[in-house]
C-alpha positions as a Markdown table, in Angstrom:
| # | Residue | x | y | z |
|---|---|---|---|---|
| 1 | Met | 0.0 | 0.0 | 0.0 |
| 2 | Asn | 1.2 | 3.5 | -0.9 |
| 3 | Glu | -0.1 | 5.6 | 1.9 |
| 4 | Lys | 0.5 | 9.0 | 0.1 |
| 5 | Ile | -1.4 | 7.9 | -3.0 |
| 6 | Arg | -4.2 | 6.3 | -1.0 |
| 7 | Ser | -4.5 | 9.4 | 1.2 |
| 8 | Arg | -4.9 | 11.6 | -1.9 |
| 9 | Ile | -7.4 | 9.3 | -3.4 |
| 10 | Val | -9.5 | 9.5 | -0.2 |
| 11 | Glu | -9.2 | 13.3 | -0.2 |
| 12 | Leu | -10.5 | 13.4 | -3.8 |
| 13 | Phe | -13.4 | 11.1 | -3.0 |
| 14 | Glu | -14.4 | 13.7 | -0.4 |
| 15 | Glu | -15.0 | 16.1 | -3.3 |
| 16 | Thr | -16.6 | 13.8 | -5.8 |
| 17 | Lys | -18.1 | 10.3 | -5.8 |
| 18 | Glu | -16.6 | 9.2 | -9.1 |
| 19 | Leu | -13.0 | 9.3 | -10.2 |
| 20 | Ser | -10.9 | 8.0 | -13.0 |
| 21 | Ile | -7.2 | 7.3 | -13.0 |
| 22 | Lys | -6.7 | 10.4 | -15.1 |
| 23 | Asp | -8.8 | 12.5 | -12.7 |
| 24 | Ile | -6.4 | 11.5 | -9.9 |
| 25 | Ser | -3.3 | 11.9 | -12.0 |
| 26 | Asp | -4.3 | 15.4 | -13.1 |
| 27 | Arg | -4.8 | 16.5 | -9.5 |
| 28 | Ser | -1.7 | 14.9 | -8.0 |
| 29 | Asp | 2.0 | 14.3 | -8.7 |
| 30 | Phe | 1.7 | 10.6 | -8.9 |
| 31 | Ser | 2.2 | 8.5 | -12.0 |
| 32 | Phe | -0.6 | 6.9 | -13.9 |
| 33 | Asp | 0.8 | 3.4 | -13.2 |
| 34 | Asp | 1.2 | 4.0 | -9.5 |
| 35 | Ile | -2.4 | 5.3 | -9.2 |
| 36 | Lys | -3.7 | 2.3 | -11.1 |
| 37 | Lys | -1.8 | -0.1 | -8.9 |
| 38 | Glu | -3.1 | 1.5 | -5.7 |
| 39 | Leu | -6.7 | 1.5 | -7.0 |
| 40 | Ser | -6.4 | -2.1 | -7.9 |
| 41 | Glu | -5.2 | -2.9 | -4.4 |
| 42 | Met | -8.1 | -0.9 | -2.9 |
| 43 | Glu | -10.5 | -2.8 | -5.2 |
| 44 | Lys | -9.2 | -6.1 | -3.8 |
| 45 | Gln | -9.8 | -4.8 | -0.3 |
| 46 | Gln | -13.3 | -3.8 | -1.3 |
| 47 | Leu | -12.7 | -0.1 | -0.6 |
| 48 | Val | -13.5 | 1.0 | -4.2 |
| 49 | Lys | -15.5 | -0.5 | -7.0 |
| 50 | Lys | -14.9 | -0.1 | -10.7 |
| 51 | Leu | -17.8 | 1.6 | -12.6 |
| 52 | Gly | -17.6 | 0.8 | -16.3 |
| 53 | Arg | -14.2 | 0.9 | -17.9 |
| 54 | Arg | -12.7 | 4.0 | -16.4 |
| 55 | Lys | -14.5 | 5.2 | -13.3 |
| 56 | Tyr | -14.1 | 4.2 | -9.6 |
| 57 | Ile | -16.6 | 4.8 | -6.8 |
| 58 | Pro | -15.8 | 4.6 | -3.0 |
| 59 | Leu | -17.3 | 1.8 | -0.9 |
| 60 | Phe | -16.5 | 3.6 | 2.3 |
| 61 | Glu | -17.8 | 6.7 | 4.1 |
| 62 | Thr | -15.0 | 9.2 | 3.5 |
| 63 | Arg | -16.0 | 11.6 | 6.3 |
| 64 | Asn | -14.3 | 9.5 | 9.0 |
| 65 | Met | -11.3 | 8.1 | 7.1 |
| 66 | Asp | -8.8 | 10.3 | 8.9 |
| 67 | Asn | -10.0 | 9.1 | 12.3 |
| 68 | Pro | -7.4 | 6.8 | 13.9 |
| 69 | Leu | -10.1 | 4.6 | 15.3 |
| 70 | Val | -11.4 | 3.8 | 11.8 |
| 71 | Pro | -9.7 | 0.5 | 10.7 |
| 72 | Lys | -7.6 | 0.9 | 7.5 |
| 73 | Ser | -6.4 | -1.6 | 4.9 |
| 74 | Glu | -8.0 | -4.5 | 6.8 |
| 75 | Ile | -7.3 | -7.8 | 5.0 |
| 76 | Tyr | -10.4 | -9.9 | 4.7 |
| 77 | Phe | -11.6 | -12.3 | 2.0 |
| 78 | Asp | -15.4 | -12.3 | 2.2 |
| 79 | Trp | -15.8 | -15.9 | 1.1 |
| 80 | Asn | -19.1 | -16.5 | 3.0 |
| 81 | Asn | -20.6 | -13.0 | 2.5 |
| 82 | Val | -20.4 | -12.1 | 6.2 |
| 83 | Val | -19.2 | -8.6 | 5.4 |
| 84 | Ser | -22.1 | -8.1 | 3.1 |
| 85 | Lys | -24.5 | -9.3 | 5.7 |
| 86 | Leu | -23.1 | -7.1 | 8.4 |
| 87 | Lys | -23.3 | -4.1 | 6.1 |
| 88 | His | -27.0 | -4.8 | 5.5 |
| 89 | Cys | -27.4 | -4.9 | 9.3 |
| 90 | Tyr | -25.6 | -1.6 | 9.7 |
| 91 | Glu | -27.7 | 0.1 | 7.0 |
| 92 | Asn | -30.9 | -1.1 | 8.7 |
| 93 | Gly | -29.9 | -0.3 | 12.2 |
| 94 | Leu | -29.8 | -3.9 | 13.4 |
| 95 | Phe | -27.4 | -5.2 | 16.0 |
| 96 | Pro | -25.9 | -8.6 | 14.8 |
| 97 | Leu | -24.3 | -11.4 | 16.7 |
| 98 | Leu | -21.5 | -13.5 | 15.2 |
| 99 | Val | -21.4 | -17.1 | 16.3 |
| 100 | Gly | -18.4 | -19.3 | 15.7 |
| 101 | Pro | -15.2 | -20.9 | 16.9 |
| 102 | Lys | -11.9 | -19.0 | 17.5 |
| 103 | Gly | -9.8 | -18.0 | 14.5 |
| 104 | Val | -12.4 | -18.0 | 11.8 |
| 105 | Gly | -12.2 | -14.3 | 11.1 |
| 106 | Lys | -15.0 | -12.8 | 13.2 |
| 107 | Thr | -13.0 | -9.8 | 14.4 |
| 108 | Ala | -11.5 | -9.3 | 10.9 |
| 109 | Ala | -14.9 | -9.3 | 9.3 |
| 110 | Ile | -16.2 | -6.7 | 11.8 |
| 111 | Arg | -13.1 | -4.5 | 11.3 |
| 112 | Lys | -13.6 | -4.7 | 7.5 |
| 113 | Val | -17.2 | -3.4 | 7.9 |
| 114 | Ala | -16.0 | -0.6 | 10.1 |
| 115 | Glu | -13.5 | 0.4 | 7.4 |
| 116 | Leu | -16.0 | 0.2 | 4.6 |
| 117 | Val | -18.6 | 2.3 | 6.4 |
| 118 | Gly | -16.0 | 4.7 | 7.9 |
| 119 | Lys | -17.0 | 4.1 | 11.5 |
| 120 | Pro | -14.6 | 4.6 | 14.5 |
| 121 | Met | -14.5 | 1.3 | 16.2 |
| 122 | Arg | -14.0 | 0.5 | 19.9 |
| 123 | Thr | -13.7 | -3.0 | 21.3 |
| 124 | Val | -14.5 | -4.6 | 24.6 |
| 125 | Asn | -12.7 | -8.0 | 25.0 |
| 126 | Phe | -14.8 | -9.9 | 27.6 |
| 127 | Ser | -13.4 | -12.5 | 30.0 |
| 128 | Leu | -14.4 | -14.0 | 33.3 |
| 129 | Arg | -12.7 | -11.1 | 35.0 |
| 130 | Thr | -14.6 | -8.4 | 33.1 |
| 131 | Arg | -16.6 | -6.0 | 35.4 |
| 132 | Glu | -18.9 | -3.1 | 34.6 |
| 133 | His | -16.2 | -0.5 | 34.9 |
| 134 | His | -14.2 | -2.1 | 32.2 |
| 135 | Phe | -16.7 | -1.0 | 29.6 |
| 136 | Leu | -18.8 | 1.7 | 31.3 |
| 137 | Gly | -16.0 | 3.6 | 33.1 |
| 138 | Arg | -15.3 | 4.5 | 36.7 |
| 139 | Ile | -14.8 | 7.4 | 39.1 |
| 140 | Asp | -11.2 | 8.6 | 38.9 |
| 141 | Thr | -9.1 | 11.6 | 40.1 |
| 142 | Asp | -7.4 | 14.1 | 37.8 |
| 143 | Glu | -3.9 | 15.6 | 38.4 |
| 144 | Asn | -5.4 | 18.0 | 40.9 |
| 145 | Gly | -7.0 | 15.3 | 43.0 |
| 146 | Asn | -10.5 | 16.2 | 41.7 |
| 147 | Leu | -13.0 | 13.4 | 41.2 |
| 148 | Tyr | -14.4 | 12.8 | 37.7 |
| 149 | Phe | -16.0 | 10.0 | 35.7 |
| 150 | Lys | -13.6 | 8.4 | 33.4 |
| 151 | Glu | -15.6 | 7.1 | 30.4 |
| 152 | Gly | -15.2 | 3.6 | 29.2 |
| 153 | Pro | -15.4 | 2.4 | 25.6 |
| 154 | Leu | -19.2 | 1.9 | 25.7 |
| 155 | Ile | -19.9 | 5.5 | 26.7 |
| 156 | Lys | -17.3 | 6.9 | 24.3 |
| 157 | Ser | -18.7 | 4.9 | 21.5 |
| 158 | Met | -22.2 | 6.0 | 22.2 |
| 159 | Lys | -21.3 | 9.7 | 22.3 |
| 160 | Glu | -19.3 | 9.6 | 19.1 |
| 161 | Gly | -22.0 | 7.6 | 17.2 |
| 162 | Gly | -19.4 | 5.0 | 16.4 |
| 163 | Met | -19.3 | 1.3 | 16.4 |
| 164 | Leu | -18.9 | -0.9 | 19.5 |
| 165 | Tyr | -17.6 | -4.5 | 19.2 |
| 166 | Leu | -18.4 | -6.8 | 22.1 |
| 167 | Asp | -15.9 | -9.6 | 21.7 |
| 168 | Glu | -16.6 | -13.1 | 23.2 |
| 169 | Ile | -19.5 | -11.7 | 25.2 |
| 170 | Asn | -20.6 | -15.1 | 26.5 |
| 171 | Val | -17.5 | -15.6 | 28.7 |
| 172 | Ala | -18.4 | -12.7 | 31.0 |
| 173 | Asp | -20.4 | -13.2 | 34.2 |
| 174 | Gly | -24.1 | -12.9 | 33.7 |
| 175 | Ser | -24.5 | -10.2 | 36.3 |
| 176 | Val | -22.0 | -8.0 | 34.4 |
| 177 | Leu | -24.1 | -8.1 | 31.3 |
| 178 | Ile | -27.2 | -6.6 | 32.9 |
| 179 | Arg | -26.0 | -3.1 | 32.0 |
| 180 | Leu | -25.6 | -4.1 | 28.4 |
| 181 | Asp | -29.2 | -5.2 | 28.3 |
| 182 | Glu | -30.2 | -1.7 | 29.3 |
| 183 | Val | -28.2 | 0.1 | 26.6 |
| 184 | Leu | -29.1 | -2.3 | 23.7 |
| 185 | Asp | -32.8 | -1.8 | 23.8 |
| 186 | Tyr | -34.7 | 0.5 | 21.4 |
| 187 | Arg | -34.0 | 3.6 | 23.5 |
| 188 | Arg | -30.2 | 3.2 | 23.1 |
| 189 | Gln | -29.5 | 4.9 | 26.5 |
| 190 | Ile | -28.0 | 4.2 | 29.9 |
| 191 | Asn | -27.9 | 5.9 | 33.3 |
| 192 | Ile | -24.5 | 6.6 | 34.8 |
| 193 | Glu | -24.0 | 8.4 | 38.1 |
| 194 | Gly | -27.5 | 10.0 | 37.9 |
| 195 | Gln | -26.9 | 11.1 | 34.2 |
| 196 | Thr | -28.8 | 9.6 | 31.3 |
| 197 | Ile | -26.5 | 9.2 | 28.3 |
| 198 | Lys | -28.2 | 8.6 | 24.9 |
| 199 | Ala | -26.3 | 7.2 | 21.9 |
| 200 | Asp | -25.6 | 9.5 | 19.0 |
| 201 | Asp | -27.4 | 8.8 | 15.7 |
| 202 | Gly | -25.7 | 6.0 | 13.8 |
| 203 | Trp | -24.3 | 4.2 | 16.9 |
| 204 | Trp | -24.0 | 0.5 | 16.1 |
| 205 | Cys | -23.2 | -2.5 | 18.2 |
| 206 | Val | -21.9 | -5.9 | 17.1 |
| 207 | Gly | -21.3 | -8.9 | 19.4 |
| 208 | Ser | -19.5 | -12.2 | 19.0 |
| 209 | Ile | -19.7 | -15.5 | 20.9 |
| 210 | Asn | -17.8 | -18.8 | 20.8 |
| 211 | Pro | -19.6 | -22.2 | 20.9 |
| 212 | Ile | -20.2 | -23.8 | 24.3 |
| 213 | Asp | -17.8 | -26.7 | 24.0 |
| 214 | Arg | -14.5 | -28.1 | 25.3 |
| 215 | Tyr | -12.5 | -26.0 | 22.9 |
| 216 | His | -13.7 | -22.7 | 24.3 |
| 217 | Thr | -13.0 | -22.7 | 28.1 |
| 218 | Gly | -15.2 | -20.4 | 30.1 |
| 219 | Thr | -18.0 | -19.9 | 27.6 |
| 220 | Gly | -21.5 | -20.0 | 29.0 |
| 221 | Glu | -25.1 | -19.5 | 27.8 |
| 222 | Leu | -25.9 | -15.9 | 26.9 |
| 223 | Pro | -29.1 | -14.9 | 28.7 |
| 224 | Gly | -32.1 | -15.0 | 26.3 |
| 225 | Gln | -33.0 | -11.4 | 27.1 |
| 226 | Leu | -29.5 | -10.3 | 25.8 |
| 227 | Ile | -29.7 | -12.6 | 22.8 |
| 228 | Ser | -32.9 | -10.8 | 21.8 |
| 229 | Arg | -31.0 | -7.5 | 21.7 |
| 230 | Phe | -29.1 | -9.0 | 18.7 |
| 231 | Pro | -32.0 | -9.9 | 16.4 |
| 232 | Val | -29.6 | -11.0 | 13.6 |
| 233 | Arg | -27.3 | -14.0 | 14.2 |
| 234 | Ile | -24.7 | -15.1 | 11.7 |
| 235 | Tyr | -22.7 | -18.3 | 12.0 |
| 236 | Met | -19.1 | -18.5 | 10.9 |
| 237 | Asp | -17.1 | -21.7 | 10.5 |
| 238 | Tyr | -13.7 | -22.7 | 9.2 |
| 239 | Pro | -13.4 | -22.5 | 5.4 |
| 240 | Asp | -12.6 | -25.4 | 3.1 |
| 241 | Ser | -8.9 | -25.8 | 2.2 |
| 242 | Ser | -9.1 | -24.1 | -1.2 |
| 243 | Thr | -10.9 | -21.1 | 0.3 |
| 244 | Glu | -8.4 | -21.0 | 3.1 |
| 245 | Tyr | -5.6 | -20.9 | 0.6 |
| 246 | Lys | -7.1 | -17.7 | -0.9 |
| 247 | Ile | -7.4 | -16.2 | 2.6 |
| 248 | Val | -3.8 | -17.0 | 3.4 |
| 249 | Lys | -2.6 | -15.7 | 0.1 |
| 250 | Met | -4.1 | -12.3 | 0.9 |
| 251 | His | -2.0 | -12.2 | 4.1 |
| 252 | Val | 1.1 | -13.9 | 2.6 |
| 253 | Pro | 1.2 | -13.3 | -1.2 |
| 254 | Glu | 4.6 | -15.0 | -1.5 |
| 255 | Ile | 3.0 | -18.4 | -0.5 |
| 256 | Thr | 2.2 | -18.9 | -4.2 |
| 257 | Lys | 5.8 | -20.0 | -4.6 |
| 258 | His | 5.1 | -22.9 | -2.3 |
| 259 | Ala | 1.5 | -23.5 | -3.6 |
| 260 | Ser | 1.7 | -27.3 | -4.1 |
| 261 | Ser | 3.3 | -28.2 | -0.9 |
| 262 | Tyr | 1.4 | -25.7 | 1.1 |
| 263 | Met | -2.0 | -27.0 | -0.2 |
| 264 | Lys | -1.0 | -30.4 | 1.2 |
| 265 | Leu | -0.5 | -28.8 | 4.6 |
| 266 | Leu | -3.9 | -27.1 | 4.4 |
| 267 | Phe | -5.5 | -30.5 | 3.6 |
| 268 | Ala | -3.9 | -31.9 | 6.7 |
| 269 | Ile | -5.1 | -29.0 | 8.8 |
| 270 | Glu | -8.6 | -29.6 | 7.5 |
| 271 | Gln | -8.3 | -33.2 | 8.6 |
| 272 | Leu | -7.0 | -32.2 | 12.1 |
| 273 | Arg | -10.2 | -30.1 | 12.6 |
| 274 | Lys | -12.3 | -33.2 | 12.1 |
| 275 | Thr | -10.7 | -35.1 | 14.9 |
| 276 | Glu | -11.4 | -35.2 | 18.6 |
| 277 | Leu | -8.0 | -33.7 | 19.5 |
| 278 | Pro | -8.0 | -31.3 | 22.6 |
| 279 | Tyr | -7.0 | -28.4 | 20.3 |
| 280 | Leu | -7.9 | -27.6 | 16.7 |
| 281 | Pro | -5.8 | -25.3 | 14.6 |
| 282 | Ser | -7.4 | -22.1 | 13.4 |
| 283 | Val | -6.8 | -19.9 | 10.3 |
| 284 | Arg | -4.2 | -18.1 | 12.4 |
| 285 | Glu | -2.0 | -21.2 | 12.4 |
| 286 | Ser | -2.4 | -21.5 | 8.6 |
| 287 | Ile | -1.2 | -17.9 | 8.2 |
| 288 | Ala | 1.7 | -18.4 | 10.7 |
| 289 | Leu | 2.8 | -21.6 | 8.8 |
| 290 | Ala | 2.8 | -19.6 | 5.5 |
| 291 | Arg | 4.9 | -16.8 | 7.0 |
| 292 | Leu | 7.5 | -19.3 | 8.3 |
| 293 | Leu | 7.7 | -21.1 | 5.0 |
| 294 | Val | 8.2 | -17.9 | 2.9 |
| 295 | Ser | 10.8 | -16.7 | 5.4 |
| 296 | Gly | 12.9 | -19.7 | 4.6 |
| 297 | Val | 12.1 | -22.0 | 7.5 |
| 298 | Asn | 12.4 | -25.7 | 6.6 |
| 299 | Glu | 8.9 | -27.2 | 6.2 |
| 300 | Lys | 9.6 | -30.0 | 8.7 |
| 301 | Thr | 10.6 | -27.4 | 11.3 |
| 302 | Ala | 7.6 | -25.1 | 10.5 |
| 303 | Val | 5.2 | -28.0 | 10.8 |
| 304 | Lys | 6.6 | -29.0 | 14.2 |
| 305 | Met | 6.5 | -25.4 | 15.5 |
| 306 | Val | 2.9 | -24.7 | 14.4 |
| 307 | Leu | 1.0 | -28.0 | 14.2 |
| 308 | Val | 2.8 | -30.4 | 16.5 |
| 309 | Asp | 4.5 | -28.9 | 19.6 |
| 310 | Val | 1.3 | -27.4 | 20.9 |
| 311 | Tyr | 0.1 | -31.0 | 21.7 |
| 312 | Arg | 3.1 | -31.8 | 23.9 |
| 313 | Gln | 1.3 | -30.1 | 26.8 |
| 314 | Trp | -0.9 | -33.3 | 26.8 |
| 315 | Asp | 0.4 | -36.9 | 26.8 |
| 316 | Ser | 2.7 | -38.3 | 24.2 |
| 317 | Glu | 0.0 | -40.4 | 22.7 |
| 318 | Ile | -1.9 | -37.3 | 21.5 |
| 319 | Thr | 1.3 | -35.8 | 20.0 |
| 320 | Gln | 2.0 | -39.1 | 18.2 |
| 321 | Ala | -1.5 | -39.2 | 16.9 |
| 322 | Val | -1.0 | -35.8 | 15.3 |
| 323 | Ile | 2.3 | -36.9 | 13.8 |
| 324 | Asp | 0.8 | -40.1 | 12.4 |
| 325 | Leu | -2.1 | -38.1 | 10.8 |
| 326 | Leu | 0.5 | -35.8 | 9.2 |
| 327 | His | 2.6 | -38.7 | 8.0 |
| 328 | Ser | -0.5 | -40.3 | 6.4 |
| 329 | Arg | -0.9 | -37.1 | 4.4 |
| 330 | Gly | 2.7 | -37.3 | 3.2 |
| 331 | Ile | 4.0 | -34.7 | 5.6 |
| 332 | Asp | 7.3 | -35.2 | 7.5 |
| 333 | Val | 7.8 | -33.6 | 10.9 |
| 334 | Glu | 11.2 | -32.6 | 12.5 |
| 335 | Thr | 12.1 | -35.0 | 15.3 |
């Protein structure tokens, strides 16, 4: 990405909603080829769309693009149309809930939507230790010792009319989530320290939850009342190996030089996910494996580092079962 060219393109889209390469070239010092290359990259990232043979139109809201809280150049391959579905929810004022295992791209999809619609995004990462003050805020003291209310991400997001992402909401204690139920109803408001705070127009909330199974420790049932605050639910699962290759290629373009051997590894990862192992590799592992391979790490070593050694925290039989499965797929492991 050329940040200078992209910044100028965004500035020009502030003035007009249709631009050609010539339009940008005439109003900047950049070469025709460099502009074309940057627009092509933005098109791959779903930031612009080609209109006819020459014109481009923006797929993002330009008014917030200079806000540091607005995600930029987020890499996401929308193979299951999740981004499209989330955008429909945003445009219709509906709060969606993403459901799916770790590492399938839930956060990346949400960040991509924030980038496309130009929304400043704040995130609350829930855990068993999350308390109200972690997202609402708390009483604090300034440098002069005066008490004041230090706003949390929920309040800040409401006031700026931005986007709030509630990540892994179903690992938090149920009593903590009561205040969320209050703010997510149709009034979009909450009472803090005797003051009623109402969300700005356009405020949007997205939640995500992991399945309740042995692979996601600490997850619990989300109260039905809170589920109802997210009337749209979208399930995400691991992609098939050919789709996963396209995802990885967006993150690690150089993996094409190892396409044949790497696809064999992805087929093996797909098989590992169908087992009853105590841990299943996610797309993060696939990307990590690709990065190691293109950096020159020996395949046997990379496989051991990413796909095998994690199982050594359990007994040797589990580790051997993984090695045997890999061997059955024609993959050697460093001993």
